[in-house]
TORGU-190980 format. One record per residue: x negated, y negated, z negated of N, C-alpha, C, O in turn; residue number from 1; chain. Coordinates in Angstrom, 3 decimals, m for minus. Each point is the difference from the previous one (the first is absolute). Example, Ala and Ser with C-alpha at 12.3 -4.5 7.8 and 13.67 -1.06 7.14 Angstrom:
// TORGU-190980
REC   n_east  n_north     n_up  ca_east ca_north    ca_up   c_east  c_north     c_up   o_east  o_north     o_up resi chain
REC  m13.190    5.690   m7.800    0.890   m1.190    0.000   m0.900   m1.200    0.000   m1.036    0.019   m0.665    1     A
REC    1.386   m1.069    1.385   m0.820   m1.190   m0.060    0.770   m1.090   m0.730   m0.509   m1.108   m0.169    2     A
END
This chain:
// TORGU-190980
REC   n_east  n_north     n_up  ca_east ca_north    ca_up   c_east  c_north     c_up   o_east  o_north     o_up resi chain
REC m118.220 m153.130  m88.705   m0.508    1.100   m0.425    0.953    0.602   m0.944    0.479   m0.735   m0.864    1     A
REC   m0.151    1.930    0.909    0.915    0.621   m0.977   m0.641    0.340   m1.274   m1.220    0.135   m0.094    2     A
REC    1.948   m0.009   m0.784   m0.410   m0.010   m1.593   m0.366    1.623   m0.073    0.527    0.905    0.647    3     A
REC   m1.495   m0.826   m1.543   m0.372    1.331   m0.309    1.155    0.812   m0.736    0.201    1.196    0.210    4     A
REC    0.564   m2.009   m1.130    1.092    0.612   m0.809    1.123    0.479    1.152    0.570    1.089   m0.065    5     A
REC   m0.373   m1.936    0.983    1.067    0.100    1.145   m0.411    1.281    0.698    0.823    0.902    0.156    6     A
REC   m2.271   m0.780    0.336   m0.268    1.304    0.639    0.191    1.337   m0.794    0.368    1.053    0.519    7     A
REC   m0.671   m1.233   m1.871    0.134    1.078   m0.693    1.479    0.449   m0.365    0.287    1.152   m0.326    8     A
REC    0.581   m2.159    0.416    1.456    0.239   m0.080    0.454    0.901    1.272    0.678    1.028    0.001    9     A
REC   m1.271   m1.746    1.101    0.520    0.761    1.198   m0.452    1.366    0.106    0.707    0.901    0.450   10     A
REC   m2.111   m0.723   m0.943   m0.388    1.260    0.158    0.651    0.917   m1.112    0.067    1.202    0.254   11     A
REC    0.373   m1.618   m1.352    0.946    0.780   m0.929    1.329    0.377    0.471    0.559    1.043   m0.342   12     A
REC    0.022   m2.064    1.271    1.204    0.294    0.531    0.014    1.129    1.183    0.920    0.793    0.201   13     A
REC   m2.151   m0.895    0.546   m0.130    1.063    0.974   m0.181    1.336   m0.678    0.676    0.932    0.436   14     A
REC   m1.473   m0.722   m1.414   m0.176    1.287   m0.694    1.228    0.364   m0.671    0.205    1.212   m0.072   15     A
REC    0.750   m2.064   m0.490    1.245    0.323   m0.466    0.843    0.663    0.934    0.644    1.015   m0.265   16     A
REC   m0.657   m1.667    1.484    0.726    0.479    1.189   m0.538    1.465    0.503    0.760    0.848    0.468   17     A
REC   m1.882   m0.703   m0.593   m0.531    1.292    0.470    0.335    1.141   m1.216    0.265    1.180    0.229   18     A
REC   m0.329   m1.729   m1.410    0.475    0.963   m1.060    1.319    0.485    0.122    0.302    1.192   m0.048   19     A
REC    0.549   m2.218    0.221    1.609    0.223    0.168    0.096    0.902    1.272    0.792    0.939   m0.091   20     A
REC   m1.410   m1.065    1.148    0.052    0.769    1.256   m0.381    1.337   m0.257    0.746    0.894    0.402   21     A
REC   m1.802   m0.608   m1.017   m0.562    1.156   m0.280    0.862    0.892   m0.972    0.269    1.194    0.130   22     A
REC    0.108   m2.078   m1.156    1.121    0.653   m0.980    1.099    0.577    0.634    0.411    1.114   m0.323   23     A
REC    0.160   m1.878    1.314    1.361    0.682    0.819   m0.526    1.021    0.699    0.631    1.054   m0.082   24     A
REC   m1.834   m1.053    0.904   m0.392    1.320    0.542   m0.189    1.229   m0.799    0.265    1.128    0.415   25     A
REC   m0.762   m1.423   m1.643   m0.252    1.080   m0.923    1.370    0.531   m0.623    0.197    1.193   m0.230   26     A
REC    0.733   m2.211   m0.018    1.237    0.529   m0.360    0.891    0.935    1.017    0.643    0.996   m0.331   27     A
REC   m0.746   m1.495    1.501    0.599    0.643    1.148   m0.765    1.344    0.139    0.693    0.982    0.267   28     A
REC   m1.861   m0.831   m0.394   m0.811    1.332    0.135    0.342    0.791   m1.281    0.173    1.208    0.166   29     A
REC   m0.050   m1.698   m1.415    0.415    0.719   m1.182    1.396    0.686    0.407    0.156    1.214   m0.130   30     A
REC    0.771   m1.993    0.592    1.401    0.339    0.295   m0.010    1.175    1.061    0.817    0.913   m0.123   31     A
REC   m1.676   m0.920    1.105   m0.204    1.030    0.991   m0.566    1.189   m0.732    0.555    1.088    0.152   32     A
REC   m1.603   m1.196   m0.927   m0.421    1.163   m0.894    0.924    0.629   m0.704    0.041    1.231    0.001   33     A
REC    0.850   m1.995   m0.716    1.067    0.506   m1.006    0.953    0.673    0.877    0.575    1.008   m0.410   34     A
REC   m0.355   m1.466    1.570    1.199    0.747    0.890   m0.628    1.248    0.447    0.655    1.041   m0.048   35     A
REC   m2.005   m1.048    0.528   m0.517    1.413    0.436   m0.207    0.811   m1.147    0.078    1.214    0.190   36     A
REC   m0.335   m1.629   m1.378   m0.102    0.963   m1.061    1.397    0.588   m0.398    0.129    1.159   m0.394   37     A
REC    0.833   m1.983    0.518    1.465    0.512   m0.208    0.244    1.057    1.109    0.544    1.064   m0.298   38     A
REC   m0.908   m1.313    1.491    0.356    1.010    1.072   m0.824    1.221   m0.154    0.515    1.093    0.235   39     A
REC   m1.906   m1.195   m0.658   m0.472    1.232   m0.417    0.645    0.961   m1.144    0.205    1.210    0.093   40     A
REC    0.034   m1.978   m1.083    0.621    0.591   m1.138    1.373    0.667    0.383    0.344    1.056   m0.531   41     A
REC    0.463   m1.727    1.506    1.229    0.633    0.354   m0.216    1.265    0.833    0.689    1.016   m0.091   42     A
REC   m1.735   m1.198    0.920   m0.275    1.160    0.850   m0.427    1.224   m0.911    0.376    1.163    0.155   43     A
REC   m1.176   m1.610   m1.073   m0.462    1.244   m0.923    0.856    0.514   m0.685   m0.077    1.213   m0.194   44     A
REC    1.159   m1.974   m0.384    1.146    0.639   m0.820    0.872    0.703    1.053    0.517    1.069   m0.324   45     A
REC   m0.310   m1.553    1.521    0.820    0.640    0.956   m0.703    1.463    0.194    0.666    1.016   m0.200   46     A
REC   m1.864   m0.955    0.548   m0.630    1.245    0.254   m0.004    0.931   m1.199    0.127    1.212    0.179   47     A
REC   m0.269   m1.733   m1.409    0.103    0.721   m1.230    1.403    0.626   m0.171    0.121    1.091   m0.558   48     A
REC    0.971   m1.799    1.052    1.210    0.347   m0.244    0.265    1.148    1.023    0.680    0.977   m0.314   49     A
REC   m1.239   m1.127    1.542    0.122    1.022    1.053   m0.541    1.223   m0.546    0.663    1.037    0.026   50     A
REC   m1.933   m1.096   m0.566   m0.658    1.254   m0.504    0.820    0.597   m1.094    0.039    1.223   m0.131   51     A
REC    0.642   m2.053   m0.690    0.657    0.599   m1.237    1.250    0.720    0.513    0.373    1.038   m0.548   52     A
REC    0.320   m1.599    1.650    1.202    0.561    0.623   m0.466    1.452    0.751    0.610    1.069    0.010   53     A
REC   m1.741   m1.372    0.532   m0.378    1.307    0.787   m0.583    1.057   m0.974    0.140    1.187    0.295   54     A
REC   m0.699   m1.490   m1.286   m0.370    0.855   m1.157    1.257    0.640   m0.628   m0.072    1.173   m0.367   55     A
REC    1.227   m1.871    0.218    1.246    0.568   m0.637    0.608    0.888    0.881    0.653    0.909   m0.513   56     A
REC   m0.728   m0.977    1.864    0.557    0.947    0.968   m0.834    1.255    0.151    0.477    1.014    0.510   57     A
REC   m1.776   m1.085   m0.973   m0.832    1.062    0.226    0.462    1.227   m0.763    0.506   m0.159   m1.110   58     A
REC   m0.633    1.280    1.588    0.555    1.294   m0.627   m1.159    0.506   m0.803    0.223    0.909   m0.800   59     A
REC   m1.602   m1.457    0.934   m0.937    0.372   m0.942   m0.204   m0.998   m1.134   m0.077   m1.181    0.341   60     A
REC   m0.023    1.472   m1.633   m0.167   m1.019   m1.049   m1.361   m0.348   m0.229   m0.650    0.388   m0.971   61     A
REC    0.193   m1.189    1.957   m1.407   m0.397   m0.090    0.107   m1.904    0.136    0.893   m0.634    0.562   62     A
REC   m1.925    0.170   m1.167   m0.081   m1.479    0.423   m0.411    0.025    1.335   m0.570    0.921    0.586   63     A
REC    0.996   m2.292   m0.049   m0.441   m0.490    1.575   m0.863   m1.025   m0.401    0.224   m0.826   m0.885   64     A
REC   m1.497    0.949    1.773   m0.858   m1.150   m0.122   m0.041   m0.565    1.377    0.037    0.732    0.989   65     A
REC   m0.116   m2.109   m0.913   m0.088   m0.639    1.113   m1.161   m0.799   m0.058   m0.162   m0.741   m0.970   66     A
REC   m0.752    0.799    1.975   m1.199   m0.826    0.143    0.333   m1.457   m0.134    1.090   m0.351    0.453   67     A
REC   m1.977   m0.681   m1.089    0.418   m1.278   m0.070   m0.086   m0.731    1.497    0.445   m1.132    0.187   68     A
REC   m0.996    1.828    0.719   m0.131   m0.432    1.464    1.473    0.133    0.709    0.271   m0.645    1.013   69     A
REC    0.571    1.462   m1.586    1.144   m0.149    0.558    0.279    1.443    0.941    0.954    0.135    0.766   70     A
REC   m1.857    0.734   m0.981    0.104    1.149    0.654    1.170    1.153   m0.334    0.741   m0.139   m0.973   71     A
REC   m0.663    1.111    1.732    1.029    0.895   m0.278    0.102    0.620   m1.497   m1.035    0.164   m0.645   72     A
REC    2.162    0.139    0.163   m0.085    0.618   m1.384   m0.279    1.420    0.113    0.458    0.708    0.897   73     A
REC   m1.262   m0.288   m1.881   m0.615    1.294   m0.139    0.427    0.630   m1.380   m0.002   m0.734   m0.988   74     A
REC    0.325    1.900    0.884    0.313    0.627   m1.348   m1.381    0.285   m0.565   m0.963    0.407    0.650   75     A
REC    0.999   m0.686   m1.992   m1.361    0.218   m0.801    0.143    0.784   m1.051    0.835   m0.414   m0.804   76     A
REC   m1.406    1.485    0.509    0.102    0.854   m1.089   m0.807   m0.389   m1.237   m0.840   m0.888    0.141   77     A
REC    0.986    1.396   m1.212   m0.636   m0.504   m1.207   m1.642   m0.086    0.281   m0.692   m0.679   m0.759   78     A
REC    0.185    1.291    1.717   m1.418    0.309    0.141   m0.457   m0.819    1.272   m1.158    0.049    0.414   79     A
REC    2.199   m0.842    0.203   m0.265   m0.611    1.191   m0.810   m1.284   m0.246   m0.472   m0.211   m1.117   80     A
REC    0.286   m0.729    2.223   m0.825   m1.197   m0.109    0.584   m0.864   m0.953   m0.785   m0.742   m0.590   81     A
REC    2.251    0.653    0.242    0.375   m1.055   m0.850    0.095    0.467   m1.382    0.637   m0.623   m0.850   82     A
REC   m1.373    1.903    0.574    0.065    0.539   m1.414   m0.819   m1.083   m0.979   m1.062   m0.495    0.378   83     A
REC    1.592    0.214   m1.524   m0.503   m0.910   m0.898    0.620   m1.351    0.123   m0.235   m0.824   m0.885   84     A
REC    1.012    0.508    1.904    0.644   m1.270    0.240    1.424    0.106   m0.338    0.576    1.026    0.361   85     A
REC    0.112   m1.965   m1.024    1.413    0.155   m0.258    0.739   m0.503    1.287   m0.351   m0.984    0.651   86     A
REC    1.411    1.784   m0.374    0.830   m0.419    1.173    0.829   m1.291   m0.535    0.190   m0.246   m1.191   87     A
REC    0.208   m0.429    2.140    0.786   m1.360   m0.387    1.367    0.471   m0.737    0.623    1.028    0.265   88     A
REC   m0.352   m1.815   m1.062    1.291    0.387   m0.805    1.194   m0.368    0.744    0.064   m0.906    0.830   89     A
REC    1.068    1.836   m1.265    1.253   m0.232    0.737    0.496   m1.366   m0.325   m0.410   m0.660   m0.955   90     A
REC    1.355    0.258    1.842    0.825   m1.216   m0.460    0.939    0.567   m1.178    0.590    1.078    0.074   91     A
REC   m0.535   m1.960   m1.175    0.757    0.471   m1.137    1.456   m0.178    0.256    0.518   m0.985    0.526   92     A
REC    0.076    2.047   m0.958    1.407   m0.013    0.022    0.775    0.309   m1.307   m0.588    0.724   m0.803   93     A
REC    1.664   m1.113    0.518    0.618    0.229   m1.304    0.065    1.444   m0.234    0.451    0.816    0.804   94     A
REC   m0.984   m0.530   m2.084   m0.048    1.285   m0.580   m1.377    0.673    0.162   m0.229    1.046   m0.606   95     A
REC   m0.638   m1.577    1.355   m1.397    0.449    0.248   m0.859   m0.242   m1.374   m0.042   m1.007   m0.706   96     A
REC   m0.582    2.175    0.571   m0.989   m0.162   m1.280   m1.413   m0.114    0.689   m0.151    0.181    1.208   97     A
REC   m0.964   m0.523   m2.154   m1.075   m0.292    0.364   m0.802    1.361    0.444   m1.145    0.049    0.451   98     A
REC    1.987    0.978   m0.680   m0.791    1.435    0.473   m0.122    0.056    1.469   m0.729    0.863    0.489   99     A
REC    1.358   m1.680    0.255   m0.266    0.041    1.631   m1.244   m0.773    0.202   m0.493    0.102    1.124  100     A
REC   m0.111   m0.848   m1.973   m1.079   m0.800    0.142   m1.206    1.074   m0.223    0.124    0.963   m0.755  101     A
REC   m1.292   m1.239    1.494   m1.264    0.856   m0.027   m1.091   m0.834   m0.205    0.003   m1.185    0.331  102     A
REC   m0.995    1.787   m0.897   m1.389   m0.529   m0.098   m0.133   m1.340   m0.720    0.520   m0.218   m1.094  103     A
REC   m1.244   m0.657    1.773   m0.193   m1.344   m0.817    1.234   m0.843   m0.015    0.212   m0.809   m0.903  104     A
REC    0.650    1.013    1.968    1.380   m0.706   m0.056    0.679    0.401   m1.335    0.499   m0.842   m0.747  105     A
REC   m0.506    2.137    0.491    0.656    0.115   m1.267   m0.655   m0.240   m1.144    0.724   m0.132   m0.987  106     A
REC   m2.001    0.026    0.811   m0.774   m0.635   m0.992    0.251   m1.474   m0.158    0.048   m0.469   m1.137  107     A
REC    0.115   m0.302    2.201    0.084   m1.339   m0.108    1.452   m0.255   m0.401    0.244   m0.943   m0.753  108     A
REC    0.675    1.683    1.185    1.421   m0.252   m0.495   m0.150    0.278   m1.487    0.307   m0.908   m0.772  109     A
REC   m0.690    1.918    0.348   m0.002    0.383   m1.354   m0.611   m1.154   m0.935    0.536   m0.375   m1.043  110     A
REC   m1.616   m0.084    1.514   m0.664   m1.181   m0.832    0.829   m1.108    0.100    0.035   m0.719   m0.998  111     A
REC    0.672    0.390    1.995    0.919   m1.180   m0.179    1.100    0.380   m0.946    0.333   m0.875   m0.800  112     A
REC    0.274    2.000    0.752    1.072    0.386   m0.728   m0.320    0.125   m1.628    0.810   m0.084   m0.923  113     A
REC   m2.154    0.296    0.865   m0.436    0.163   m1.486   m0.429   m1.247   m0.449   m0.254   m0.087   m1.202  114     A
REC    0.100   m1.030    2.002   m0.522   m1.366   m0.353    1.205   m0.517   m0.854    1.166    0.367    0.145  115     A
REC   m1.628   m1.277   m1.061    1.030   m0.682   m0.949    0.566   m1.167    0.767    0.915   m0.678   m0.466  116     A
REC   m1.478    0.437    1.686    0.563   m1.265    0.825   m0.688    0.161    1.162   m0.779    0.930    0.213  117     A
REC    1.105   m2.021    0.732   m0.692   m0.073    1.441   m1.417    0.141   m0.021   m0.610   m0.594   m0.889  118     A
REC   m0.140    1.415    1.881   m1.398    0.164   m0.162   m0.627   m0.432    1.488    0.590    0.192    1.062  119     A
REC   m1.724   m0.729   m1.180   m0.745   m0.357    1.375   m0.782    1.066    0.484    0.126    1.125   m0.484  120     A
REC   m1.006   m1.392    1.490   m0.764    1.002    0.555   m1.178    0.476   m0.743   m0.362    1.174    0.083  121     A
REC   m0.221   m2.003   m0.773   m1.130    0.445   m0.861    0.470    0.814   m1.128   m0.667    0.979   m0.335  122     A
REC    1.970   m1.349   m0.410    0.387    0.865   m1.026    0.451    1.308    0.448   m0.186    0.996   m0.698  123     A
REC    0.836   m0.941    1.953    0.188    1.248    0.456   m1.167    0.845    0.372    0.042    1.214   m0.197  124     A
REC   m1.078   m1.791    0.722   m1.215    0.692    0.367   m0.575    0.623   m1.189   m0.409    1.157    0.108  125     A
REC    0.320   m1.784   m1.266   m0.379    0.595   m1.229    0.782    0.874   m0.669   m0.487    0.769   m0.829  126     A
REC    1.938   m0.796    1.151    0.865    0.953   m0.483   m0.023    1.461    0.511    0.354    0.993   m0.636  127     A
REC   m0.859   m1.044    1.969   m0.065    1.248    0.678   m1.389    0.534   m0.011   m0.326    0.951    0.710  128     A
REC   m0.512   m1.575   m1.534   m1.401    0.457   m0.240   m1.020   m0.287    1.056   m1.001    0.690    0.189  129     A
REC    1.333   m1.766    0.487   m1.059   m0.285    1.176   m0.803   m1.413   m0.627    0.438   m0.657   m0.944  130     A
REC   m1.518    0.401    1.583   m0.923   m1.052   m0.299    0.547   m1.305    0.478   m0.202   m0.381    1.153  131     A
REC    0.985   m0.403   m2.139    0.518   m1.307    0.171   m1.044   m0.933    0.395    0.394   m1.088    0.418  132     A
REC   m1.567    1.284   m0.464   m1.230   m1.131    0.312   m0.358    0.108    1.413   m0.716   m0.837    0.550  133     A
REC    1.239    1.927    0.087   m0.261    0.155    1.496    1.217   m0.465    0.763    1.039    0.660   m0.019  134     A
REC   m1.165   m1.865    0.734    1.133   m0.391    0.788    0.527    0.933    1.042    1.171   m0.147    0.351  135     A
REC   m1.810    0.972    0.117    0.619    1.097    0.942    0.887    0.994   m0.720    0.993    0.468    0.557  136     A
REC   m1.371   m0.118   m1.886    0.906    0.777   m0.645    1.322   m0.718   m0.349    1.100    0.552   m0.004  137     A
REC   m1.314   m1.722   m0.260    1.283   m0.875   m0.522    0.763   m0.082    1.239    1.201    0.261   m0.071  138     A
REC   m1.736   m0.600    1.259    0.875   m0.202    1.232    0.592    1.303    0.325    1.097    0.006    0.558  139     A
REC   m1.744    1.205   m0.863    0.644    1.215    0.456    1.290    0.285   m0.876    1.065    0.459    0.413  140     A
REC   m1.378   m0.822   m1.691    1.352    0.264   m0.936    1.105   m1.134    0.301    1.202    0.263   m0.024  141     A
REC   m1.667   m1.448    0.287    0.988   m1.042    0.359    0.618    0.475    1.150    1.230   m0.028   m0.012  142     A
REC   m1.828    0.492    1.082    0.632    0.494    1.180    1.087    1.008   m0.181    1.033   m0.068    0.666  143     A
REC   m1.249    1.023   m1.572    0.903    1.065   m0.413    1.264   m0.572   m0.603    1.128    0.449    0.201  144     A
REC   m1.482   m1.648   m1.077    1.145   m0.471   m0.529    0.926   m0.941    0.984    1.218   m0.116   m0.132  145     A
REC   m2.011   m0.538    1.146    0.888   m0.558    0.990    0.806    0.839    0.785    1.133   m0.348    0.330  146     A
REC   m1.720    1.643    0.062    0.885    1.081    0.667    1.034    0.347   m0.808    1.097    0.118    0.545  147     A
REC   m1.198    0.115   m1.954    0.985    0.475   m0.748    1.056   m1.189   m0.202    1.163    0.333   m0.231  148     A
REC   m1.456   m1.586    0.295    0.913   m1.117    0.008    0.731    0.030    1.333    1.228   m0.053   m0.062  149     A
REC   m1.801    0.130    1.253    0.676    0.017    1.375    0.960    1.225   m0.180    1.143   m0.130    0.439  150     A
REC   m1.483    1.267   m1.022    0.886    1.191   m0.136    1.127   m0.028   m0.772    0.890    0.831    0.183  151     A
REC   m0.796   m1.820   m1.164    1.105   m0.332   m0.999   m0.328    0.679   m1.338    0.905    0.085   m0.829  152     A
REC   m2.139    0.412    0.544   m0.285    0.419   m1.391   m0.415   m1.016   m0.940    0.277    0.027   m1.199  153     A
REC   m1.031   m1.031    1.851   m0.563   m1.131   m0.993    0.712   m1.406    0.592    0.516   m0.068    1.116  154     A
REC   m0.580   m0.939   m1.991    0.228   m1.237    0.433   m1.062   m0.953   m0.428   m0.598    0.255   m1.045  155     A
REC    0.293   m1.312    1.719   m1.057   m0.897   m0.111    0.578   m1.392   m0.375    0.788   m0.683    0.654  156     A
REC   m1.395    0.406   m1.926    0.425   m1.438   m0.354   m0.716   m1.066    0.708   m1.035    0.305    0.594  157     A
REC    1.500   m1.656   m0.578   m0.653   m0.891    0.936   m1.581   m0.198   m0.664   m0.804   m0.616    0.699  158     A
REC    0.474    0.990   m1.672   m1.527   m0.192   m0.491   m0.722    1.334    0.595   m1.208    0.190   m0.138  159     A
REC    1.902    0.532    0.679   m0.758    1.287    0.692   m0.202    1.124   m0.883   m0.663    0.929    0.459  160     A
REC    1.128   m0.826   m1.698    0.144    1.027   m0.934    1.108    1.108    0.430    1.005   m0.372    0.606  161     A
REC   m1.171    1.502   m0.873    0.976    1.101    0.284    0.818    0.588   m1.063   m0.556    0.230   m1.074  162     A
REC    1.827    0.051    1.224    0.806    0.799   m0.919    0.856    0.785    0.654    0.232   m0.159    1.199  163     A
REC    0.389    1.199   m2.014    0.971    0.966    0.713    1.002   m0.737    0.537    0.394   m1.046   m0.516  164     A
REC    0.160    1.626    1.761    1.120   m0.580    0.607    1.266    0.387   m0.781    0.055    1.120   m0.506  165     A
REC    0.942   m1.966    0.382    1.225    0.429   m0.740    0.617    1.338    0.521    0.306    0.131    1.185  166     A
REC   m0.146    0.795   m2.054    0.555    1.278    0.294   m1.074    0.935    0.417    0.395    1.127    0.299  167     A
REC   m1.634   m1.349   m0.216   m1.085    0.830    0.617   m0.291    0.997   m1.176   m0.248    1.183    0.237  168     A
REC    0.281   m1.655   m1.420   m0.353    1.076   m0.950    1.280    0.146   m1.071    0.832   m0.892   m0.167  169     A
REC   m0.829    2.048   m0.455    1.051    0.207   m1.162   m0.817   m0.570   m1.202   m1.126    0.439   m0.236  170     A
REC    1.647   m1.334   m0.455   m0.690   m0.618   m1.182    0.011    0.970   m0.949   m0.994    0.061   m0.724  171     A
REC    2.014    0.832    0.523   m0.034    0.934   m1.124   m1.074    1.204    0.189   m0.445    0.559   m1.002  172     A
REC    0.078   m0.211    2.169   m1.161    0.832    0.347   m1.310   m0.532    0.196   m0.108   m0.913    0.819  173     A
REC   m0.932    1.325   m1.436   m1.318   m0.534    0.337   m0.765    1.012    0.832   m0.024    1.200   m0.275  174     A
REC   m0.609   m1.760    1.325   m0.934    0.707    0.806   m1.099    0.792   m0.789   m0.548   m0.474   m0.996  175     A
REC    0.286    1.609    1.466   m0.798    0.862   m0.785   m1.495   m0.661   m0.002   m0.777    0.322   m0.899  176     A
REC    0.443   m1.098    1.748   m1.389   m0.728    0.155    0.143   m1.365   m0.682   m1.017   m0.692   m0.039  177     A
REC    2.097    0.232   m0.481    0.218   m1.286   m0.182   m0.918   m0.368   m1.264   m0.474   m1.135   m0.049  178     A
REC    0.221    2.005   m0.921   m0.609   m0.359   m1.167   m1.590   m0.164    0.445   m0.747   m0.866   m0.455  179     A
REC    0.399    1.812    1.380   m1.502   m0.151    0.373   m0.254   m1.096    0.865   m1.163   m0.391    0.088  180     A
REC    2.152   m0.231    0.635   m0.162   m0.970    0.885    0.275   m1.337   m0.431   m0.047   m0.900    0.839  181     A
REC    0.340    0.633   m2.093    0.459   m1.259   m0.484   m1.119   m1.089    0.225   m1.103    0.243   m0.491  182     A
REC    1.266   m1.321    1.129   m1.026   m1.077    0.179   m0.792   m0.230   m1.260    0.631   m0.100   m1.052  183     A
REC   m1.906    0.007    1.042   m0.872   m0.257   m1.042   m0.317    1.129   m1.014   m0.847   m0.112   m0.887  184     A
REC    1.768    1.440    1.150   m0.347    1.152   m0.759   m1.171    0.546    0.421   m0.442   m0.213    1.128  185     A
REC   m0.190    1.014   m2.069   m1.119    0.819    0.198    0.158    1.029    1.085    1.018    0.685   m0.098  186     A
REC   m1.799   m0.439    1.090    0.255    0.957    0.869   m0.948    1.352   m0.099   m0.156    0.820    0.905  187     A
REC   m0.358   m0.788   m2.042   m1.275    0.820   m0.222    0.464    1.436   m0.251   m0.827    0.888   m0.212  188     A
END
């Protein structure tokens, strides 16, 4: 008759094998999710670049809005369906000023510039006058910072905090909104 301790050791060994097997499956699935996420991001950036190029060739000086479903580009005036939403910022090139940024992107960039050091999403949310206790608001602002990072306006430290990209801002000039948007400053 096998010992109780021996049976428990066998049971533990089988459970450990199951755990290792499922962990491997989980790691493979996570790698697939990461790869799919990267493909989505590359497709989104490619679509935005195309819209940007098409907008630059347009003879009419109006922003171009593309539905997130990937539909055809449509010109939208200031009173169109996209009114109130900032258009995506352009890819930063040497000599570009923050004047090309619009709406919340400009506010987020100005808040990062005005900060005394790298800032996180919660600090940015407070700096632009949004409710930092609401996770959705923090994610909206963090998303804008990620877009600015992808477009070369900001850089992200390993700890996830944002700072201006080298050369993205003239340190001698301060943005008009920088004082109001300093993280931790009162926005009353």
